[in-house]
C-alpha positions as CSV (number, residue, x, y, z in Angstrom):
1,M,-102.6,44.7,3.1
2,L,-100.5,42.8,5.6
3,L,-97.5,40.9,4.4
4,R,-96.6,39.4,7.8
5,K,-94.9,36.0,7.5
6,C,-95.9,33.0,9.5
7,C,-93.6,30.0,9.0
8,Y,-96.2,27.3,9.2
9,S,-99.3,27.3,7.0
10,G,-100.6,25.6,3.9
11,S,-103.5,24.4,1.9
12,W,-105.2,21.5,0.2
13,A,-103.5,20.0,-2.9
14,I,-104.1,21.5,-6.3
15,R,-107.1,20.0,-8.0
16,R,-107.5,22.1,-11.2
17,A,-106.8,20.6,-14.6
18,F,-106.1,22.1,-18.0
19,A,-108.2,21.2,-21.0
20,T,-106.5,19.9,-24.1
21,K,-107.7,20.6,-27.6
22,Q,-109.6,17.4,-27.6
23,A,-113.0,17.9,-26.1
24,Q,-113.8,16.2,-22.8
25,I,-110.1,15.4,-22.0
26,L,-108.6,17.2,-19.1
27,V,-104.8,17.0,-18.5
28,H,-103.4,17.7,-15.0
29,P,-101.2,20.8,-15.1
30,E,-98.1,18.8,-14.0
31,I,-98.6,16.4,-16.9
32,K,-99.3,19.3,-19.3
33,Y,-96.1,21.0,-18.2
34,A,-94.1,17.7,-18.6
35,L,-95.5,17.2,-22.1
36,E,-94.5,20.8,-23.1
37,Q,-91.0,20.2,-21.7
38,K,-90.7,16.7,-23.2
39,H,-90.0,15.1,-19.8
40,P,-90.5,11.3,-19.6
41,I,-94.1,10.3,-18.8
42,V,-95.6,6.9,-18.4
43,A,-99.4,6.4,-18.9
44,L,-101.2,4.1,-16.5
45,E,-104.7,2.5,-16.9
46,S,-107.5,2.6,-14.3
47,T,-109.3,-0.8,-14.7
48,I,-106.8,-2.1,-12.1
49,I,-108.6,0.3,-9.8
50,T,-112.2,-0.2,-10.9
51,H,-112.3,-3.9,-12.0
52,G,-108.9,-5.6,-11.6
53,M,-108.4,-5.7,-7.9
54,P,-110.5,-5.5,-4.7
55,L,-110.3,-2.7,-2.1
56,P,-108.0,-1.8,-0.6
57,E,-105.4,-3.5,-2.7
58,N,-106.5,-1.6,-5.8
59,V,-105.9,1.9,-4.3
60,E,-102.6,0.8,-2.6
61,T,-101.3,-0.8,-5.8
62,A,-102.2,2.1,-8.0
63,L,-100.4,4.5,-5.7
64,Q,-97.4,2.2,-5.4
65,V,-97.3,1.9,-9.2
66,E,-97.2,5.6,-9.5
67,Q,-94.4,5.8,-7.0
68,Q,-92.4,3.2,-9.0
69,V,-92.6,5.5,-12.0
70,R,-91.6,8.6,-10.0
71,S,-88.7,6.8,-8.3
72,Q,-87.1,6.2,-11.7
73,G,-87.3,9.9,-12.7
74,A,-90.5,9.8,-14.9
75,L,-93.9,11.1,-14.3
76,P,-97.0,8.8,-13.9
77,A,-100.2,9.8,-15.7
78,T,-103.1,7.6,-14.5
79,I,-106.0,7.9,-16.9
80,G,-109.6,7.5,-15.8
81,I,-113.1,8.9,-16.4
82,I,-115.0,10.6,-13.6
83,D,-118.6,11.8,-14.1
84,G,-118.1,11.9,-17.9
85,C,-114.8,13.8,-17.7
86,I,-111.8,12.0,-19.2
87,K,-108.8,12.8,-16.9
88,V,-105.1,12.4,-17.6
89,G,-103.2,12.4,-14.4
90,L,-105.6,11.5,-11.6
91,T,-104.9,13.1,-8.3
92,K,-104.8,10.8,-5.2
93,E,-108.2,12.1,-4.2
94,E,-109.7,11.4,-7.7
95,L,-108.1,8.0,-7.8
96,T,-109.6,7.1,-4.4
97,E,-113.0,8.5,-5.4
98,L,-113.0,6.3,-8.5
99,A,-112.0,3.2,-6.5
100,H,-114.8,3.8,-4.0
101,K,-117.6,4.2,-6.5
102,P,-120.0,1.2,-6.5
103,R,-118.9,-1.3,-9.2
104,E,-122.3,-1.2,-10.8
105,H,-121.9,2.5,-11.4
106,V,-118.5,2.3,-13.1
107,I,-118.1,1.0,-16.6
108,K,-115.1,-1.0,-17.8
109,C,-114.5,1.4,-20.7
110,S,-113.0,0.3,-24.0
111,R,-113.0,2.5,-27.2
112,R,-116.7,1.5,-28.0
113,D,-117.9,2.7,-24.6
114,L,-116.3,6.2,-24.6
115,P,-119.2,8.0,-26.3
116,Y,-121.8,6.6,-24.0
117,V,-119.8,7.1,-20.8
118,V,-119.1,10.8,-21.7
119,A,-122.6,11.5,-22.9
120,K,-124.2,10.1,-19.8
121,A,-121.6,11.7,-17.4
122,Q,-120.7,8.2,-16.1
123,S,-117.5,7.0,-14.6
124,G,-115.2,4.4,-16.0
125,G,-112.0,2.5,-15.7
126,T,-109.9,2.7,-18.9
127,T,-108.8,-0.6,-20.4
128,V,-105.6,-1.1,-22.3
129,A,-107.3,0.0,-25.6
130,T,-108.8,3.1,-24.1
131,T,-105.7,4.1,-22.2
132,M,-103.7,3.8,-25.4
133,L,-106.2,5.9,-27.3
134,I,-106.3,8.7,-24.8
135,A,-102.5,8.7,-24.1
136,E,-101.8,9.0,-27.8
137,R,-104.4,11.9,-28.1
138,V,-102.5,14.0,-25.5
139,G,-99.0,13.0,-26.7
140,I,-97.9,10.3,-24.2
141,K,-96.0,7.5,-26.0
142,I,-95.3,4.9,-23.3
143,F,-97.8,3.0,-21.3
144,A,-97.4,0.4,-18.5
145,T,-99.9,-2.2,-17.6
146,G,-100.1,-5.7,-16.1
147,G,-101.1,-7.8,-19.2
148,I,-102.9,-7.1,-22.4
149,G,-106.1,-8.7,-23.5
150,G,-106.1,-11.2,-26.4
151,V,-107.9,-14.1,-28.1
152,H,-109.9,-15.9,-25.4
153,R,-109.7,-19.7,-25.1
154,E,-112.1,-21.1,-27.7
155,G,-111.9,-17.7,-29.3
156,H,-111.5,-19.2,-32.7
157,V,-115.1,-20.5,-32.2
158,T,-116.7,-17.6,-30.2
159,L,-114.6,-14.8,-31.9
160,D,-114.1,-13.3,-28.4
161,I,-111.0,-11.2,-29.2
162,S,-110.0,-8.2,-27.1
163,A,-110.2,-4.7,-28.6
164,D,-106.6,-4.3,-27.2
165,L,-105.2,-6.1,-30.2
166,V,-107.0,-3.9,-32.7
167,E,-105.9,-0.8,-30.8
168,L,-102.3,-2.0,-30.9
169,G,-102.6,-2.2,-34.6
170,R,-103.8,1.4,-35.1
171,T,-102.5,3.5,-32.2
172,P,-98.8,4.4,-31.9
173,V,-98.2,3.8,-28.2
174,A,-95.6,1.5,-26.7
175,V,-97.1,-0.9,-24.2
176,V,-94.9,-2.4,-21.5
177,C,-96.6,-5.4,-19.9
178,S,-96.0,-8.9,-18.7
179,G,-97.3,-10.3,-22.0
180,V,-100.8,-11.7,-22.6
181,K,-102.9,-12.7,-19.6
182,S,-102.5,-16.4,-18.8
183,I,-106.3,-16.9,-19.0
184,L,-106.1,-16.3,-22.8
185,D,-104.9,-18.2,-25.9
186,I,-101.4,-16.8,-26.2
187,P,-100.3,-18.4,-29.5
188,R,-103.4,-17.2,-31.3
189,T,-103.0,-13.8,-29.7
190,L,-99.5,-13.4,-31.1
191,E,-100.7,-14.4,-34.5
192,V,-103.3,-11.7,-34.4
193,L,-100.7,-9.1,-33.3
194,E,-98.5,-10.1,-36.3
195,T,-101.5,-9.6,-38.6
196,Q,-102.1,-6.2,-37.1
197,G,-98.4,-5.2,-37.8
198,V,-97.5,-4.8,-34.1
199,C,-93.8,-5.0,-33.3
200,V,-93.6,-7.5,-30.4
201,A,-90.4,-7.9,-28.3
202,S,-89.3,-9.6,-25.1
203,Y,-87.4,-7.7,-22.4
204,D,-84.6,-9.1,-20.4
205,S,-85.7,-12.6,-21.4
206,P,-82.9,-14.6,-23.2
207,G,-84.0,-16.4,-26.3
208,G,-86.9,-14.2,-26.9
209,V,-89.2,-16.2,-24.6
210,F,-92.5,-14.4,-24.2
211,P,-94.0,-14.2,-20.7
212,D,-97.6,-15.0,-19.9
213,F,-98.5,-12.8,-17.0
214,Y,-98.4,-15.1,-13.9
215,T,-95.3,-17.1,-15.2
216,R,-92.1,-16.1,-17.0
217,N,-92.5,-18.5,-19.9
218,S,-95.6,-18.9,-22.1
219,G,-94.0,-21.5,-24.3
220,C,-93.9,-19.0,-27.1
221,K,-91.1,-17.0,-28.6
222,V,-91.1,-13.6,-30.3
223,P,-88.6,-12.5,-32.9
224,Y,-87.0,-9.6,-31.1
225,E,-85.2,-9.3,-27.7
226,L,-84.4,-6.2,-25.7
227,A,-81.7,-6.5,-23.1
228,N,-82.0,-3.1,-21.3
229,P,-83.7,0.3,-21.3
230,T,-81.3,1.7,-23.8
231,E,-82.0,-1.0,-26.4
232,A,-85.7,-0.5,-25.8
233,A,-85.4,3.2,-26.2
234,E,-83.4,2.9,-29.4
235,L,-86.2,0.6,-30.8
236,L,-88.8,3.2,-29.9
237,Q,-86.8,6.1,-31.3
238,A,-86.6,4.2,-34.7
239,W,-90.3,3.4,-34.5
240,H,-91.1,7.1,-33.8
241,A,-88.9,8.2,-36.6
242,L,-90.6,5.9,-39.1
243,Q,-94.0,7.4,-38.1
244,L,-95.7,4.0,-38.1
245,R,-99.3,4.1,-37.0
246,S,-99.2,0.9,-35.0
247,G,-98.1,0.2,-31.5
248,V,-95.1,-1.6,-29.9
249,L,-95.6,-4.4,-27.4
250,I,-92.7,-5.1,-24.9
251,G,-93.1,-8.3,-22.8
252,V,-91.4,-8.1,-19.4
253,P,-91.3,-11.4,-17.4
254,I,-92.7,-11.2,-13.8
255,P,-89.9,-11.1,-11.2
256,A,-88.8,-14.7,-10.6
257,E,-89.6,-14.7,-6.9
258,Y,-93.3,-13.9,-7.6
259,A,-93.8,-16.2,-10.6
260,A,-96.6,-18.8,-10.1
261,D,-96.2,-22.5,-10.5
262,K,-97.1,-23.3,-14.1
263,H,-99.3,-26.4,-13.3
264,A,-101.1,-24.8,-10.3
265,I,-102.0,-21.7,-12.1
266,E,-103.1,-23.6,-15.2
267,A,-105.4,-25.7,-13.1
268,A,-106.9,-22.7,-11.5
269,I,-107.5,-21.0,-14.9
270,K,-109.3,-24.1,-16.2
271,E,-111.6,-24.3,-13.2
272,A,-112.3,-20.6,-13.4
273,N,-113.1,-20.8,-17.1
274,Y,-115.4,-23.7,-16.5
275,E,-117.3,-21.7,-13.8
276,A,-117.5,-18.7,-16.1
277,Q,-119.1,-20.8,-18.8
278,A,-121.5,-22.4,-16.3
279,Q,-122.6,-19.0,-15.0
280,G,-123.1,-17.6,-18.5
281,I,-120.5,-14.8,-18.0
282,S,-119.4,-13.3,-21.3
283,G,-118.0,-10.2,-23.0
284,K,-116.0,-7.7,-21.0
285,E,-117.1,-9.3,-17.7
286,V,-115.1,-12.4,-18.4
287,T,-111.6,-11.1,-17.5
288,P,-112.6,-9.5,-14.1
289,F,-114.5,-12.6,-13.1
290,L,-111.6,-14.9,-14.0
291,L,-109.0,-12.8,-12.3
292,A,-111.0,-12.6,-9.1
293,R,-111.9,-16.4,-9.2
294,I,-108.2,-17.4,-9.8
295,A,-107.1,-15.2,-6.9
296,K,-109.6,-17.1,-4.6
297,L,-108.6,-20.5,-5.9
298,T,-104.9,-19.7,-5.4
299,K,-105.6,-18.3,-1.9
300,G,-104.5,-14.8,-2.9
301,R,-101.1,-15.9,-4.4
302,S,-102.2,-14.8,-7.9
303,L,-103.2,-11.4,-6.6
304,Q,-99.7,-10.9,-5.0
305,S,-98.2,-12.0,-8.3
306,N,-100.4,-9.5,-10.2
307,I,-99.3,-6.7,-7.9
308,A,-95.6,-7.5,-8.2
309,L,-95.6,-7.7,-12.0
310,I,-97.5,-4.4,-12.4
311,K,-95.1,-2.6,-10.2
312,N,-92.1,-4.1,-12.0
313,N,-93.6,-3.2,-15.4
314,A,-94.1,0.4,-14.3
315,K,-90.5,0.6,-13.2
316,V,-89.2,-0.8,-16.5
317,A,-91.5,1.5,-18.5
318,A,-90.2,4.5,-16.5
319,E,-86.6,3.5,-17.2
320,I,-87.3,3.2,-20.9
321,A,-89.1,6.5,-20.9
322,C,-86.1,8.2,-19.3
323,A,-83.7,6.5,-21.7
324,L,-85.8,7.6,-24.7
325,A,-85.9,11.2,-23.4
326,K,-82.1,11.2,-23.2
327,I,-81.8,9.9,-26.8
328,Q,-84.2,12.5,-28.1
329,Q,-82.4,15.3,-26.2
330,K,-79.1,14.3,-28.0
331,G,-80.7,14.4,-31.4
332,P,-79.9,17.0,-34.1
333,G,-80.8,20.5,-33.0
334,K,-81.8,19.4,-29.5
335,T,-78.9,20.9,-27.6
336,A,-80.4,24.3,-26.9
337,N,-83.8,22.8,-26.0
338,R,-82.1,20.5,-23.4
339,T,-80.9,23.4,-21.4
340,T,-84.4,25.0,-21.5
341,S,-86.0,21.7,-20.5
342,T,-83.8,20.5,-17.7
343,K,-83.1,23.9,-16.3
344,S,-86.8,24.6,-15.7
345,Q,-87.7,23.2,-12.3
346,P,-86.6,25.2,-9.3
347,V,-85.7,23.1,-6.2
348,V,-86.8,24.1,-2.7
349,V,-85.0,22.6,0.3
350,G,-86.7,23.2,3.7
351,A,-89.3,22.3,6.2
352,S,-92.6,20.6,5.8
353,I,-94.9,20.8,8.8
354,L,-98.4,19.8,9.8
355,D,-100.1,22.8,11.4
356,L,-102.8,22.8,14.0
357,S,-104.0,26.4,14.1
358,F,-106.2,28.1,16.6
359,K,-107.9,31.5,15.8
360,L,-109.5,33.2,18.8
361,K,-113.2,33.8,18.4
362,E,-113.2,36.5,21.1
363,S,-111.5,39.8,21.0
364,R,-109.9,39.8,24.5
365,E,-106.2,40.0,24.5
366,L,-104.4,36.7,24.7
367,Q,-102.7,36.1,28.1
368,L,-100.5,33.1,28.8
369,D,-102.2,32.5,32.2
370,G,-103.8,29.1,31.8
371,A,-107.2,30.5,30.8
372,T,-109.5,28.8,28.2
373,Y,-110.2,30.8,25.0
374,S,-112.8,29.9,22.4
375,S,-111.3,29.4,19.0
376,V,-111.7,28.0,15.5
377,T,-109.4,25.1,14.7
378,Q,-107.9,24.2,11.4
379,Q,-105.4,21.5,10.3
380,T,-103.3,22.4,7.3
381,P,-99.9,21.7,5.7
382,G,-97.2,24.2,6.4
383,G,-93.5,25.0,6.7
384,V,-91.8,27.8,4.8
385,G,-90.0,25.5,2.4
386,R,-93.2,23.6,1.7
387,N,-95.3,26.8,1.3
388,L,-92.8,28.2,-1.2
389,A,-92.7,25.0,-3.1
390,E,-96.5,24.7,-3.4
391,G,-96.8,28.4,-4.3
392,I,-94.3,28.1,-7.0
393,Y,-95.7,24.8,-8.2
394,K,-99.2,26.4,-8.6
395,L,-98.0,29.6,-10.2
396,Y,-95.1,28.4,-12.3
397,G,-96.3,24.9,-13.1
398,S,-93.3,22.9,-11.8
399,C,-91.2,22.7,-8.7
400,Q,-89.2,20.1,-6.7
401,L,-89.2,19.9,-2.9
402,I,-86.6,18.2,-0.7
403,S,-88.1,17.9,2.7
404,A,-88.5,15.4,5.6
405,V,-91.4,13.8,7.4
406,G,-91.6,11.0,9.9
407,N,-92.9,7.5,9.1
408,D,-96.1,8.1,11.1
409,Q,-99.7,9.0,10.9
410,M,-99.0,12.7,10.9
411,G,-96.6,12.3,8.0
412,Q,-99.2,10.4,6.0
413,M,-101.8,13.1,6.8
414,L,-99.4,15.8,5.7
415,Q,-98.6,14.1,2.4
416,Q,-102.4,13.6,1.8
417,L,-102.8,17.4,2.1
418,M,-100.0,18.1,-0.4
419,P,-99.7,17.8,-4.2
420,Q,-98.1,14.5,-5.1
421,A,-95.7,16.2,-7.5
422,L,-94.0,17.8,-4.4
423,Q,-93.4,14.5,-2.7
424,R,-91.0,12.9,-5.2
425,S,-87.9,13.8,-3.2
426,F,-89.3,13.5,0.3
427,I,-87.2,11.9,3.0
428,V,-89.2,9.6,5.2
429,D,-87.5,9.1,8.6
430,D,-88.4,6.1,10.6
431,S,-86.7,7.4,13.8
432,S,-88.3,10.9,13.9
433,S,-91.8,12.3,14.3
434,T,-93.3,14.5,11.6
435,S,-93.0,18.2,12.6
436,L,-96.2,19.4,14.2
437,C,-96.8,23.0,15.1
438,S,-99.6,24.6,17.1
439,V,-100.1,28.1,15.9
440,I,-102.2,30.6,17.8
441,F,-103.8,33.6,16.1
442,D,-105.6,36.4,17.8
443,H,-109.1,37.6,16.8
444,Y,-107.7,39.7,14.0
445,G,-105.6,36.9,12.5
446,D,-102.2,38.0,13.7
447,C,-99.9,35.1,14.8
448,K,-99.2,35.3,18.5
449,L,-97.5,32.0,19.4
450,I,-96.0,29.0,17.7
451,L,-95.2,25.7,19.5
452,G,-93.5,23.0,17.5
453,N,-91.1,20.1,17.2
454,M,-88.4,20.5,14.5
455,E,-86.2,17.5,15.0
456,V,-87.2,15.7,11.8
457,H,-85.6,18.5,9.7
458,A,-82.2,17.1,10.8
459,S,-83.0,14.2,8.5
460,I,-82.2,16.5,5.5
461,T,-78.6,15.5,5.8
462,P,-75.7,16.2,3.4
463,E,-75.9,12.5,2.4
464,Q,-79.5,12.9,1.4
465,L,-78.7,16.0,-0.6
466,L,-75.8,14.3,-2.4
467,A,-78.2,11.5,-3.3
468,R,-80.4,14.1,-5.0
469,Q,-77.4,15.8,-6.7
470,E,-78.7,15.2,-10.2
471,L,-82.0,16.9,-9.4
472,I,-80.2,19.9,-7.8
473,S,-77.8,20.2,-10.7
474,Q,-80.6,20.8,-13.2
475,A,-82.3,23.6,-11.3
476,P,-82.4,27.2,-12.5
477,L,-82.6,28.4,-8.9
478,L,-82.2,26.7,-5.5
479,I,-84.3,27.9,-2.7
480,M,-83.6,27.1,1.0
481,D,-85.1,28.0,4.3
482,S,-83.2,28.2,7.6
483,N,-84.8,25.1,9.2
484,I,-82.1,22.8,7.7
485,S,-78.8,22.3,9.6
486,E,-75.6,24.4,8.9
487,Q,-73.9,21.2,7.6
488,S,-76.7,20.7,5.1
489,M,-76.6,24.4,4.1
490,A,-72.9,24.0,3.5
491,C,-73.5,20.9,1.3
492,L,-76.2,22.7,-0.6
493,L,-74.1,25.8,-1.2
494,E,-71.1,23.6,-2.3
495,L,-73.4,21.9,-4.9
496,A,-74.6,25.4,-6.0
497,Q,-71.0,26.4,-6.4
498,R,-70.1,23.3,-8.3
499,Y,-73.0,23.7,-10.8
500,K,-72.9,27.5,-10.8
501,L,-76.4,27.9,-9.4
502,P,-77.9,31.0,-7.6
503,V,-79.5,30.5,-4.2
504,F,-82.6,32.2,-2.9
505,F,-82.6,32.2,1.0
506,E,-85.8,32.5,3.0
507,P,-84.7,33.3,6.6
508,T,-87.9,31.9,8.2
509,D,-87.3,33.2,11.8
510,M,-85.3,36.0,13.4
511,F,-83.5,33.6,15.7
512,I,-82.1,31.4,12.9
513,A,-82.0,33.9,10.1
514,G,-78.2,34.3,10.3
515,K,-77.3,30.6,10.2
516,P,-75.9,30.3,6.7
517,F,-73.8,33.5,7.2
518,Q,-71.6,31.7,9.8
519,L,-70.2,29.6,6.9
520,Q,-67.2,30.4,4.7
521,P,-67.8,33.5,2.5
522,A,-66.8,31.4,-0.6
523,L,-70.0,29.5,0.0
524,T,-72.3,32.2,1.1
525,Q,-71.6,34.2,-2.0
526,Q,-73.8,31.7,-3.8
527,I,-76.8,33.2,-1.9
528,R,-77.9,35.9,-4.4
529,L,-81.4,36.7,-3.2
530,I,-82.9,36.9,0.3
531,S,-86.4,37.8,1.6
532,P,-86.3,38.8,5.3
533,N,-88.7,40.9,7.4
534,L,-87.2,43.7,9.4
535,Q,-86.3,41.5,12.4
536,E,-84.6,38.9,10.2
537,L,-82.8,41.6,8.3
538,R,-81.3,42.8,11.7
539,T,-80.1,39.2,12.4
540,I,-78.6,38.8,9.0
541,A,-76.8,42.1,9.1
542,A,-75.4,41.3,12.5
543,S,-74.1,37.9,11.3
544,I,-72.4,39.4,8.2
545,M,-71.0,42.6,9.8
546,G,-70.3,41.4,13.4
547,Q,-69.2,44.2,15.7
548,Q,-69.1,46.6,12.8
549,L,-72.9,46.7,12.6
550,S,-74.4,50.1,13.1
551,L,-78.0,49.6,14.3
552,P,-80.7,52.1,13.4
553,L,-82.9,53.6,16.2
554,E,-86.1,51.7,17.1
555,S,-87.9,55.1,17.0
556,Q,-87.3,55.5,13.3
557,S,-89.9,54.2,10.8
558,K,-89.6,50.7,9.5
559,V,-88.6,51.9,6.0
560,T,-85.8,54.1,7.4
561,Q,-84.6,51.3,9.7
562,A,-84.5,48.9,6.7
563,K,-82.7,51.3,4.5
564,L,-79.9,51.9,7.0
565,L,-79.4,48.1,7.4
566,L,-79.5,47.6,3.7
567,E,-76.6,50.1,3.2
568,Q,-74.4,47.9,5.3
569,I,-75.0,44.5,3.6
570,Q,-76.6,45.1,0.2
571,S,-73.3,44.6,-1.7
572,H,-73.3,40.9,-0.6
573,F,-76.4,40.1,-2.6
574,N,-78.0,40.7,-6.0
575,C,-81.4,41.3,-4.4
576,I,-82.8,41.8,-0.9
577,I,-86.6,41.8,-0.5
578,V,-87.6,43.3,2.8
579,T,-91.3,42.6,3.7
580,L,-92.6,45.4,5.9
581,G,-96.1,44.1,6.8
582,N,-99.0,46.3,5.7
583,E,-96.6,49.1,4.6
584,G,-95.3,47.1,1.6
585,V,-91.9,46.0,0.4
586,L,-88.5,47.6,0.3
587,L,-86.3,46.2,-2.4
588,S,-82.5,46.6,-2.8
589,C,-81.1,45.2,-6.1
590,R,-78.3,45.5,-8.6
591,R,-78.9,48.6,-10.7
592,D,-78.3,46.6,-13.9
593,A,-81.3,44.5,-12.9
594,L,-83.8,47.3,-13.3
595,D,-83.8,46.8,-17.1
596,D,-82.9,43.1,-17.1
597,A,-84.2,41.2,-14.0
598,R,-82.3,38.1,-15.1
599,Q,-79.2,39.8,-13.6
600,L,-80.6,38.9,-10.2
601,L,-79.7,35.2,-11.0
602,E,-76.1,36.1,-12.0
603,L,-73.2,34.9,-9.9
604,T,-70.9,37.7,-10.8
605,P,-70.0,40.2,-8.1
606,S,-72.8,42.6,-7.3
607,Q,-72.9,45.9,-9.1
608,E,-74.0,49.3,-7.8
609,H,-77.3,48.9,-5.9
610,T,-80.6,50.8,-6.0
611,V,-83.3,50.8,-3.4
612,R,-87.0,51.0,-4.2
613,F,-90.1,51.1,-2.0
614,Y,-93.3,49.5,-3.2
615,A,-96.4,50.4,-1.2
616,A,-98.7,47.5,-0.7
617,P,-101.9,47.7,-2.7
618,E,-105.0,48.0,-0.5
619,V,-106.8,44.7,0.1
620,H,-110.3,44.4,1.6
621,N,-112.0,41.5,3.4
622,I,-108.8,39.9,4.5
623,V,-109.3,36.4,5.8
624,N,-105.8,35.3,6.8
625,V,-102.5,37.1,7.1
626,S,-100.2,34.1,7.7
627,G,-98.3,33.2,4.6
628,A,-98.8,36.3,2.5
629,G,-95.0,36.7,2.6
630,D,-94.4,33.2,1.3
631,S,-96.9,33.7,-1.5
632,F,-95.2,37.0,-2.3
633,C,-91.9,35.2,-2.7
634,A,-93.5,32.5,-4.8
635,G,-95.0,35.1,-7.2
636,F,-91.8,37.0,-7.4
637,I,-89.7,33.9,-8.2
638,T,-92.3,32.7,-10.7
639,A,-92.2,36.0,-12.6
640,L,-88.4,36.1,-12.4
641,L,-88.0,32.6,-13.9
642,K,-90.4,33.6,-16.7
643,H,-88.1,36.5,-17.5
644,H,-90.4,39.4,-16.4
645,T,-88.9,42.8,-15.5
646,L,-88.1,43.7,-11.9
647,D,-91.3,45.8,-11.4
648,E,-93.4,43.0,-13.0
649,S,-91.9,40.5,-10.6
650,V,-92.8,42.6,-7.6
651,A,-96.3,43.1,-9.0
652,A,-96.5,39.3,-9.4
653,G,-95.5,38.9,-5.7
654,F,-98.3,41.3,-4.6
655,V,-101.0,39.6,-6.7
656,A,-100.0,36.2,-5.2
657,A,-99.9,37.7,-1.7
658,E,-103.4,39.2,-2.2
659,R,-104.8,35.8,-3.1
660,A,-103.2,34.4,0.1
661,L,-104.8,37.2,2.2
662,L,-108.2,36.2,0.8
663,S,-107.7,32.5,1.5
664,D,-108.1,30.7,4.8
665,S,-104.7,29.1,4.3
666,A,-101.2,30.3,3.6
667,V,-101.2,28.8,0.1
668,P,-104.6,29.2,-1.7
669,Q,-106.2,26.1,-3.2
670,T,-106.0,28.0,-6.5
671,Y,-104.3,31.3,-7.2
672,F,-105.7,31.9,-10.6
673,R,-107.8,29.9,-13.1
674,N,-105.0,29.9,-15.6
675,A,-101.8,31.7,-16.6
676,D,-103.6,34.4,-18.5
677,D,-105.5,35.4,-15.4
678,F,-102.2,35.6,-13.5
679,E,-100.7,37.9,-16.2
680,H,-103.8,40.1,-16.3
681,N,-103.8,40.7,-12.6
682,L,-100.0,41.3,-12.7
683,R,-100.5,44.0,-15.3
684,Q,-103.3,45.7,-13.4
685,T,-101.2,45.7,-10.2
686,L,-98.1,46.9,-12.1
687,K,-100.0,50.1,-13.1
688,T,-100.8,50.9,-9.5
689,L,-97.2,50.2,-8.4
690,Q,-95.6,52.4,-11.1
691,Q,-97.6,55.4,-9.8
692,S,-96.2,55.0,-6.3
693,I,-92.5,54.3,-7.1
């Protein structure tokens, strides 16, 4: 087994989902984790994708709406149905797939349609009613949409009343919207909502004026006004405590600059309604027809208003969700849980790179002489910081990444190849190009040459880190690679010192491995764990010891060389993980961590150290050796954060590294099917390791 590190490799975004207790509902692992930790989540519907807007506006708007939610500190959970499978938390790929399905093959799915769509393995966009139903089933309490359905004009004659109103009367989900769609009979809709027992309130609309989708004033008033997210959250907290089995409707006026002219939009609505009647359009086809026709009659202005109000509603819903989470965390008996909840997401600061890799198909030795070599080419996401973040995200279930890309095509491509959850804290630099590396491997898969531009990493400035200070302050562990500047390292270590956080340092490359150890010792003492290879260990030792460094002989074995270097610097750290290629791992750690690995995250002065060598388990049919070291660290960190023992953490590192060796990319698409598989493989590897220690 070869644990050689290559700084720049990656894999496709995670696509697996975890089943809930409800049959046919699959919850994305990021959403599942957020539900378990009681983090703020906002549900989003998918009829906007399938029936509400044309391509490409539907996809662009859906992604922008998700970003609005993320930017406020909440997690978006777009709900849709793909081939009979109800999914909570569509990935970008799934969202795009749903948008590109022919309209005639996608059902506008309300509660009544669910059994048929699932039974026939069809696809569907979820309406307000269905999104509410599914969100409540999995435990999401806040939902953002554009506007709800209601009583259609002439509905008192036709009895054409949206199922949204009935769902609001029986499903306890708070719906944040821009009121009732202007195409409907709003006074009668409000009467039905009152009959259904739905609490209806206006938001940031003096006098309780209720909006009507395209305009800010429907001419109707509602009894309750909410001025800000805190007031809305307090209302929802009381609603939750009362355990009412009905929903809450919060009407948010469209931003004034996007509001339509009342007379012009009303004229367009009347003309569209006339055309719908003339063409015999009825039932659930009426709303999509009217919206599309009104957009055409207003020359696209209504579509732009639609997009603006949906994005604004998502922002407001996320603010309310975050405010509600804070109130609930402050409740009786919540203090201990708050620490567990907020201190659960490690933060990685480092490089994200788009790799273009070439693996030689011929066995002749590579010479830099201008000759042409036949190769297999692959484009993957990479960068040590990014690799570590994705590995931890897939194994641990949650991680935050602070990294930088350019505002260019390569940056967009890199982001498409990454889990969206890792892009919340991305820095997009308009003045720099996304980091691109050409990586050359020989016939056996060993990395021979790397050519790359790294300028964009300078965009990870102290100012950008300070802007993300709250995120950093809540981490149980900070992880940084050596691609960031010394100034940014100093800022990050100052924040770690302020918030009493341990730092895990990944040296990345022998030529820059010593960078943080040029800083003041008061800062570098925050670095409690490092994971160098032998060459990087030499650089770090030289940086710490200066002229006092006693170098081991090159003729000695790798293990002997590493032990001699460790003796000189091990007291500066809680744990040093030295990766020695196919030989295994040499570990120096505090002696008190042998029985309690949590000591490795302590900031107290290091105690007496012990050194252990772990031989690498044998691995057959190796596909790729670039990135096994990064996966080892991701597995080790995951087990450490889950309070495993030291030996178990090393075993976790080995099983993650093995999966990387058997994958064609540094970070496998999927390490294990579920957490139980991870634990089972960890235990099996642990037995082997304990025999060799």
